[in-house]
Phi, psi and omega in degrees: 000118187252340182218167177301323182300337180279340184304314184299332179293337182265340184242344183228078179172202182306335179264016180309134180090333185300304181298319181294323176290328181277334179269348187298144180279353180088356182295333184260356178275157178296324179266000177057026178266125178299158174294165184292346180247003177303319182297341181272003178280355181169165183280338181227166181297325178292320179291318178301314179299312180299317179289330176296317183291328179293314176298319180293327176293320179296319180281323180108129181310308182293332184274349179293113184218156176256358184291157181256167178297325176234147182289131177223142175043241186262002178260118184292162175286149176289144182263167178302318177296326179287323181296321179299340181277349180284127183283324188278105185243156176296000000 
């Protein structure tokens, strides 16, 4: 993903939740464990938090979800109402 224009492809479609799960800082999860790509958001914790907030703003606070397009294991499927809350649209 090189531009903001590429963002909707990753957050509003069949891969809904994948990027958000991987970039998440862990503050909203039960185990408080950050996603496996969170560390790549910056060189310091301050920079990672700033960049994380930027991603969240682009997607929309209410649109930020870890849910998948289809239900798997313990993660329920994302609903149409939840998809409509994502700000980054095609």
